[in-house]
C-alpha positions as CSV (number, residue, x, y, z in Angstrom):
1,X,86.5,-67.5,68.2
2,X,86.4,-69.6,71.4
3,X,87.2,-67.9,74.7
4,X,90.6,-68.7,76.3
5,X,90.5,-71.8,78.4
6,X,92.2,-71.4,81.8
7,X,93.7,-74.6,83.3
8,X,96.1,-75.6,86.0
9,X,98.6,-78.4,85.2
10,X,101.0,-80.3,87.4
11,X,104.7,-80.6,86.4
12,X,104.4,-84.2,85.1
13,X,101.3,-83.5,83.1
14,X,102.7,-80.4,81.5
15,X,106.0,-82.0,80.4
16,X,104.4,-85.2,79.3
17,X,102.7,-83.1,76.6
18,X,106.2,-82.0,75.5
19,X,107.4,-85.6,75.5
20,X,104.4,-86.6,73.4
21,X,105.1,-83.8,70.8
22,X,101.9,-81.9,71.6
23,X,103.6,-78.7,73.0
24,X,105.9,-76.9,70.5
25,X,107.9,-73.7,70.5
26,X,107.3,-71.8,67.2
27,X,110.4,-70.5,65.4
28,X,109.2,-66.9,65.6
29,X,110.0,-67.1,69.3
30,X,113.5,-66.0,70.3
31,X,116.2,-68.6,71.1
32,X,116.4,-70.3,74.5
33,X,118.7,-67.9,76.3
34,X,118.1,-68.5,80.0
35,X,121.1,-69.3,82.1
36,X,121.2,-72.1,84.7
37,X,121.3,-69.3,87.4
38,X,117.9,-68.0,86.0
39,X,116.5,-71.5,86.0
40,X,117.7,-72.1,89.6
41,X,115.9,-68.9,90.7
42,X,112.7,-70.1,88.9
43,X,112.8,-73.5,90.6
44,X,113.4,-71.8,94.0
45,X,110.2,-69.7,93.4
46,X,108.2,-72.9,92.6
47,X,109.5,-74.6,95.7
48,X,108.5,-71.6,97.8
49,X,105.0,-71.6,96.2
50,X,105.5,-68.2,94.5
51,X,103.5,-67.4,91.3
52,X,105.7,-67.6,88.2
53,X,103.2,-66.3,85.6
54,X,101.0,-68.2,83.2
55,X,101.9,-70.2,80.1
56,X,99.9,-69.3,77.1
57,X,99.4,-71.9,74.4
58,X,97.8,-71.6,70.9
59,X,96.1,-74.9,70.0
60,X,95.8,-75.3,66.3
61,X,96.2,-77.8,63.4
62,X,98.4,-75.3,61.6
63,X,101.8,-76.9,61.0
64,X,104.2,-74.1,62.0
65,X,107.9,-74.0,61.7
66,X,109.0,-75.0,65.3
67,X,112.1,-75.8,67.4
68,X,113.2,-79.4,66.9
69,X,115.8,-79.8,69.6
70,X,116.7,-78.4,73.0
71,X,120.4,-79.0,73.4
72,X,121.1,-82.7,73.1
73,X,117.4,-83.7,73.4
74,X,115.4,-84.1,70.2
75,X,111.7,-83.2,70.5
76,X,109.2,-85.7,69.0
77,X,106.9,-84.8,66.1
78,X,103.3,-83.8,66.7
79,X,101.2,-87.1,66.8
80,X,99.3,-87.7,63.5
81,X,95.9,-86.2,63.4
82,X,96.3,-84.2,66.7
83,X,96.5,-80.4,67.1
84,X,99.7,-78.9,68.4
85,X,99.9,-76.4,71.3
86,X,102.4,-73.6,70.4
87,X,103.9,-71.6,73.2
88,X,103.0,-67.9,72.8
89,X,104.1,-66.8,76.3
90,X,106.4,-68.5,78.8
91,X,108.9,-70.1,76.3
92,X,112.0,-69.4,78.5
93,X,110.3,-70.7,81.6
94,X,108.9,-73.9,80.1
95,X,112.1,-74.6,78.2
96,X,114.2,-74.1,81.4
97,X,112.0,-76.5,83.4
98,X,112.0,-79.1,80.7
99,X,115.8,-78.8,80.3
100,X,116.2,-79.6,84.0
101,X,113.7,-82.5,83.9
102,X,115.7,-84.0,81.0
103,X,119.2,-83.1,82.1
104,X,119.8,-81.2,78.9
105,X,123.3,-80.2,77.8
106,X,123.6,-77.1,75.6
107,X,126.7,-76.0,73.7
108,X,126.4,-72.2,73.5
109,X,129.3,-70.3,72.0
110,X,131.8,-73.0,72.9
111,X,130.6,-73.3,76.5
112,X,128.7,-76.4,77.6
113,X,125.8,-75.6,79.9
114,X,124.6,-78.7,81.9
115,X,121.2,-78.5,83.4
116,X,122.0,-81.4,85.6
117,X,124.2,-79.0,87.6
118,X,121.4,-77.3,89.5
119,X,121.3,-78.3,93.2
120,X,119.0,-78.1,96.2
121,X,120.7,-77.5,99.5
122,X,119.1,-80.0,101.8
123,X,120.4,-78.3,104.9
124,X,117.9,-75.5,104.3
125,X,114.2,-75.5,104.9
126,X,112.1,-75.1,101.7
127,X,110.6,-71.8,103.0
128,X,113.9,-70.3,104.0
129,X,114.3,-66.6,103.1
130,X,117.5,-67.3,101.2
131,X,117.6,-69.3,98.0
132,X,117.7,-73.0,98.5
133,X,118.6,-73.7,94.8
134,X,121.9,-73.0,93.2
135,X,123.5,-73.5,89.8
136,X,126.9,-74.8,89.0
137,X,128.1,-74.6,92.7
138,X,127.7,-77.8,94.7
139,X,126.5,-77.1,98.2
140,X,129.0,-78.1,100.9
141,X,126.4,-79.9,103.0
142,X,123.8,-82.5,102.0
143,X,122.3,-81.8,98.6
144,X,120.5,-83.3,95.6
145,X,120.4,-82.2,92.0
146,X,117.0,-81.2,90.7
147,X,117.4,-83.7,87.9
148,X,117.8,-86.5,90.4
149,X,114.9,-85.2,92.5
150,X,112.6,-85.4,89.5
151,X,113.8,-88.6,88.0
152,X,115.2,-90.9,90.6
153,X,113.0,-93.8,91.9
154,X,111.8,-93.9,95.5
155,X,114.1,-96.8,96.1
156,X,117.1,-94.9,94.7
157,X,116.3,-91.9,96.8
158,X,116.0,-94.1,99.9
159,X,119.3,-95.7,99.2
160,X,121.1,-92.4,98.7
161,X,119.6,-90.8,101.8
162,X,119.5,-93.4,104.5
163,X,118.9,-90.7,107.2
164,X,115.0,-90.6,107.6
165,X,115.0,-86.9,108.4
166,X,117.0,-86.1,105.3
167,X,114.8,-88.4,103.2
168,X,111.7,-86.7,104.5
169,X,113.1,-83.4,103.4
170,X,113.9,-84.8,99.9
171,X,110.3,-86.0,99.8
172,X,109.0,-82.5,100.7
173,X,111.1,-80.8,98.0
174,X,109.9,-83.4,95.5
175,X,106.2,-82.8,96.3
176,X,106.7,-79.1,96.2
177,X,107.9,-79.3,92.6
178,X,105.7,-82.1,91.2
179,X,102.4,-80.9,92.7
180,X,102.9,-77.2,91.9
181,X,99.9,-75.9,89.9
182,X,101.2,-74.2,86.7
183,X,98.7,-71.7,85.3
184,X,98.0,-72.3,81.6
185,X,95.8,-70.5,79.2
186,X,94.9,-72.2,75.9
187,X,93.4,-70.3,73.0
188,X,92.0,-72.7,70.5
189,X,91.8,-72.5,66.7
190,X,92.5,-68.8,66.4
191,X,93.5,-67.6,62.9
192,X,97.3,-67.3,62.7
193,X,97.2,-63.5,62.4
194,X,95.2,-63.2,65.6
195,X,97.4,-65.7,67.4
196,X,100.5,-63.7,66.3
197,X,98.8,-60.5,67.5
198,X,98.3,-62.1,70.9
199,X,102.0,-63.0,70.9
200,X,103.0,-59.5,70.0
201,X,100.8,-57.9,72.7
202,X,102.0,-60.1,75.5
203,X,105.6,-60.2,74.6
204,X,107.4,-58.3,77.4
205,X,110.4,-57.6,75.2
206,X,108.3,-55.5,72.9
207,X,109.2,-57.5,69.8
208,X,106.6,-57.1,67.1
209,X,106.4,-60.0,64.6
210,X,106.9,-59.0,61.0
211,X,104.7,-60.2,58.3
212,X,107.6,-62.2,56.9
213,X,108.2,-64.0,60.2
214,X,104.5,-65.0,60.4
215,X,104.5,-66.3,56.9
216,X,107.7,-68.2,57.5
217,X,106.0,-70.0,60.4
218,X,102.7,-70.5,58.5
219,X,104.1,-71.9,55.2
220,X,106.8,-74.2,56.7
221,X,106.2,-77.8,55.5
222,X,108.7,-80.4,56.6
223,X,107.2,-83.2,54.3
224,X,107.7,-81.0,51.3
225,X,111.0,-79.6,52.6
226,X,109.8,-76.0,52.2
227,X,111.1,-73.3,54.4
228,X,110.3,-69.7,53.2
229,X,113.2,-68.2,55.1
230,X,115.6,-70.5,53.5
231,X,114.0,-69.9,50.0
232,X,114.4,-66.1,50.5
233,X,118.0,-66.5,51.5
234,X,118.7,-68.7,48.4
235,X,116.8,-66.2,46.2
236,X,119.3,-63.5,47.3
237,X,122.5,-65.6,47.5
238,X,123.4,-69.2,46.9
239,X,127.2,-68.8,47.1
240,X,127.5,-69.5,43.4
241,X,125.7,-72.9,43.5
242,X,122.6,-71.7,41.7
243,X,121.2,-68.6,40.1
244,X,120.7,-65.8,42.7
245,X,120.0,-62.1,42.8
246,X,123.4,-61.5,44.3
247,X,124.9,-62.5,41.0
248,X,123.5,-59.5,39.3
249,X,123.6,-56.9,42.2
250,X,119.9,-57.2,43.2
251,X,120.5,-58.8,46.6
252,X,118.9,-55.9,48.6
253,X,115.3,-56.8,47.7
254,X,113.2,-57.0,50.8
255,X,111.4,-60.0,52.2
256,X,108.1,-57.9,52.0
257,X,108.6,-57.4,48.3
258,X,109.0,-61.1,47.8
259,X,105.8,-61.8,49.7
260,X,104.0,-59.2,47.6
261,X,105.2,-60.9,44.4
262,X,103.7,-64.2,45.6
263,X,100.4,-62.5,46.6
264,X,100.2,-60.6,43.3
265,X,100.6,-63.8,41.4
266,X,98.0,-65.7,43.4
267,X,95.2,-63.2,43.9
268,X,96.3,-59.7,42.6
269,X,96.1,-58.3,46.1
270,X,99.1,-57.5,48.2
271,X,97.8,-56.1,51.5
272,X,99.1,-57.7,54.6
273,X,95.7,-59.3,55.4
274,X,95.6,-60.7,51.9
275,X,99.1,-62.2,52.3
276,X,98.1,-63.8,55.6
277,X,95.2,-65.5,54.0
278,X,97.4,-67.3,51.5
279,X,97.2,-71.1,51.8
280,X,100.4,-72.9,52.6
281,X,100.0,-75.3,49.7
282,X,99.3,-72.5,47.2
283,X,102.5,-70.6,48.4
284,X,104.7,-73.7,48.1
285,X,103.2,-74.6,44.7
286,X,103.7,-71.1,43.3
287,X,107.1,-70.4,44.6
288,X,109.2,-71.8,41.7
289,X,106.9,-69.8,39.3
290,X,107.2,-66.6,41.3
291,X,111.0,-67.1,41.7
292,X,111.4,-67.3,37.9
293,X,109.1,-64.3,37.5
294,X,111.4,-62.3,39.8
295,X,114.5,-63.3,37.9
296,X,112.8,-62.4,34.6
297,X,111.7,-59.0,35.9
298,X,115.3,-58.3,37.2
299,X,116.8,-59.3,33.9
300,X,114.4,-56.9,32.1
301,X,115.1,-54.0,34.5
302,X,118.8,-54.5,34.0
303,X,118.9,-55.0,30.2
304,X,116.0,-53.0,28.8
305,X,115.7,-50.1,31.4
306,X,119.3,-50.4,32.4
307,X,118.9,-50.2,36.1
308,X,122.2,-51.9,37.0
309,X,121.7,-52.8,40.7
310,X,118.9,-53.0,43.2
311,X,119.9,-49.9,45.2
312,X,119.4,-47.8,42.1
313,X,115.9,-49.1,41.6
314,X,113.6,-46.3,42.7
315,X,111.3,-48.6,44.5
316,X,111.6,-52.3,45.5
317,X,107.8,-52.4,44.9
318,X,108.4,-52.0,41.2
319,X,109.4,-55.7,41.1
320,X,105.9,-56.7,42.0
321,X,104.0,-55.6,38.8
322,X,107.0,-56.5,36.7
323,X,107.3,-60.0,38.1
324,X,103.5,-60.4,37.7
325,X,103.8,-59.4,34.0
326,X,106.7,-61.9,33.3
327,X,105.0,-64.8,35.2
328,X,102.1,-64.4,32.8
329,X,104.4,-64.2,29.8
330,X,105.7,-67.7,30.8
331,X,109.1,-67.3,29.3
332,X,108.1,-65.4,26.1
333,X,109.8,-62.1,25.3
334,X,107.6,-58.9,25.5
335,X,106.4,-57.6,22.1
336,X,107.5,-54.3,20.8
337,X,104.3,-52.7,22.1
338,X,104.5,-54.4,25.5
339,X,108.1,-53.2,25.8
340,X,107.2,-49.6,25.1
341,X,104.3,-49.7,27.6
342,X,106.5,-51.3,30.3
343,X,109.1,-48.6,29.9
344,X,106.4,-45.9,30.0
345,X,105.0,-47.4,33.2
346,X,108.5,-47.6,34.8
347,X,109.3,-44.0,34.2
348,X,105.9,-42.8,35.2
349,X,105.9,-44.7,38.5
350,X,109.5,-43.7,39.3
351,X,109.3,-40.0,38.5
352,X,105.9,-39.5,40.0
353,X,106.9,-40.9,43.5
354,X,104.2,-43.6,42.9
355,X,105.1,-45.7,45.9
356,X,105.9,-43.0,48.5
357,X,102.6,-43.8,50.1
358,X,99.6,-46.2,49.8
359,X,101.9,-48.8,48.4
360,X,99.5,-51.8,48.7
361,X,96.5,-50.1,47.0
362,X,98.7,-48.6,44.3
363,X,100.2,-52.0,43.6
364,X,96.8,-53.5,43.2
365,X,95.9,-50.8,40.6
366,X,99.2,-51.3,38.8
367,X,98.7,-55.0,38.6
368,X,95.6,-54.3,36.6
369,X,97.7,-52.0,34.4
370,X,99.9,-55.0,33.7
371,X,96.8,-56.9,32.6
372,X,96.1,-54.1,30.2
373,X,99.6,-54.3,28.8
374,X,99.4,-58.1,28.5
375,X,96.1,-57.6,26.5
376,X,98.0,-55.2,24.1
377,X,96.3,-52.1,25.4
378,X,97.9,-48.9,26.8
379,X,96.9,-48.5,30.5
380,X,95.1,-45.3,31.5
381,X,96.9,-42.7,33.6
382,X,94.1,-40.2,33.5
383,X,94.1,-38.0,36.6
384,X,97.6,-39.3,37.4
385,X,99.6,-37.7,34.6
386,X,103.2,-36.9,35.2
387,X,104.1,-33.2,34.6
388,X,107.7,-32.2,34.9
389,X,109.3,-28.9,34.0
390,X,113.0,-28.1,33.5
391,X,112.9,-26.1,36.8
392,X,111.5,-29.2,38.6
393,X,114.7,-31.0,37.7
394,X,117.0,-28.0,38.1
395,X,115.9,-27.1,41.7
396,X,115.2,-30.5,43.0
397,X,117.5,-31.2,45.9
398,X,119.7,-34.3,45.6
399,X,119.1,-37.1,48.0
400,X,120.6,-40.4,46.9
401,X,118.0,-42.5,48.7
402,X,115.0,-40.7,47.2
403,X,113.0,-42.4,44.4
404,X,113.0,-39.4,42.1
405,X,116.7,-38.9,42.4
406,X,117.3,-42.6,41.8
407,X,115.2,-42.4,38.7
408,X,117.3,-39.5,37.4
409,X,120.5,-41.5,38.2
410,X,119.0,-44.4,36.2
411,X,118.7,-42.0,33.2
412,X,122.3,-41.0,33.7
413,X,123.4,-44.6,34.0
414,X,122.1,-45.2,30.4
415,X,124.8,-42.9,29.1
416,X,127.7,-44.8,30.8
417,X,129.0,-42.0,33.1
418,X,132.7,-41.5,33.6
419,X,134.7,-40.1,36.5
420,X,135.8,-36.4,36.3
421,X,139.3,-37.0,37.7
422,X,140.3,-40.1,35.8
423,X,137.8,-40.4,33.0
424,X,137.3,-44.1,34.1
425,X,133.8,-45.6,33.9
426,X,131.8,-45.1,37.1
427,X,131.0,-48.4,38.6
428,X,127.4,-48.4,39.8
429,X,127.1,-51.2,42.2
430,X,125.3,-51.7,45.6
431,X,128.5,-51.0,47.5
432,X,129.0,-47.6,45.8
433,X,125.4,-46.7,46.5
434,X,125.6,-47.7,50.1
435,X,128.5,-45.4,50.4
436,X,126.5,-42.7,48.7
437,X,123.6,-43.1,51.1
438,X,125.8,-42.9,54.2
439,X,128.2,-40.2,53.2
440,X,126.2,-38.0,50.8
441,X,122.6,-38.6,51.6
């Protein structure tokens, strides 16, 4: 990897790159939340020549999911054939300064925030101890908005400030802002996982990017209208418009499990580093296939093994080998032998606490077991045999969120349990199990 490139950029040069579409804010950054008061304080620091920290950019040809608009200002697309520079550190500062330059208006929770309403008090010297920049409050004496200071022509400024002394002070403030040296650090062509590690380490809020957030950014493709976050949301719930896991009580499946299903289908490895290596095009192409595989696996778990809802599933991870199996069945029903071997695998994995640790490596082994079942052979469990005695069941403490206990509940569910007090059928749904986890577990 190339070493970081340290550069100083003037106000105009820095924001021309935004106007040209070269600088982008990736969607794994938090929303723009700075107030006009915070922005005014930042501008005051620049005018006084104080350091405001560096901007760190990641230059890459990766097309990441990024912010399209800042308030009422639409940001242009990245020029064809050019790399983008994604902001890894300094998003709030650079967005604030750009908002002032463009006179952005933002509607936030019903309140309109106008970045034209930031003013410089021209009765003050630039190096005055007190702040010379204020937000939303118009100074009583001579003043100018920062927006006008940055955008008005020389002729316009001369017309508005006929007093030569006052015009000279306007010129001083303008030069302080436009000639300020912004410190920028550019890292070029780092792999996305390294760039995201840089982001995590320098993020002062302590926010660690999740694997899913990284993959959402990496796989976003505007031309193909693919957004992994949106696809995950639709997988769980479409509000009745299309088939979704919510329809059958499986809406608690995690985003990590979904990523593992994709990776299992594409290369049989589900480690985080393997998922990060997946190509955008391969993920997009495979998604409809994986989605159908997940639906088929859920249908099987509900009908054949009679796990009625996802919160009763001993492990989310069980969906990974089962979706892998059904993707390769390509819509065909399991044979009698395959059905028996699938059920054997399910109860072995559930009652042996298979995924209580080393989930990724165990999934890789179990995907190979699915290959054996698909070939009509019984997979080997030598050295991993399940041995349970009656006392193991009798003295095992009940914890409703433990895999072993969930497996036992799945066995009970097959016998259609009824309530002791009313003899009515027990409704096993995710709401009931959430209650069980909070009040009993």
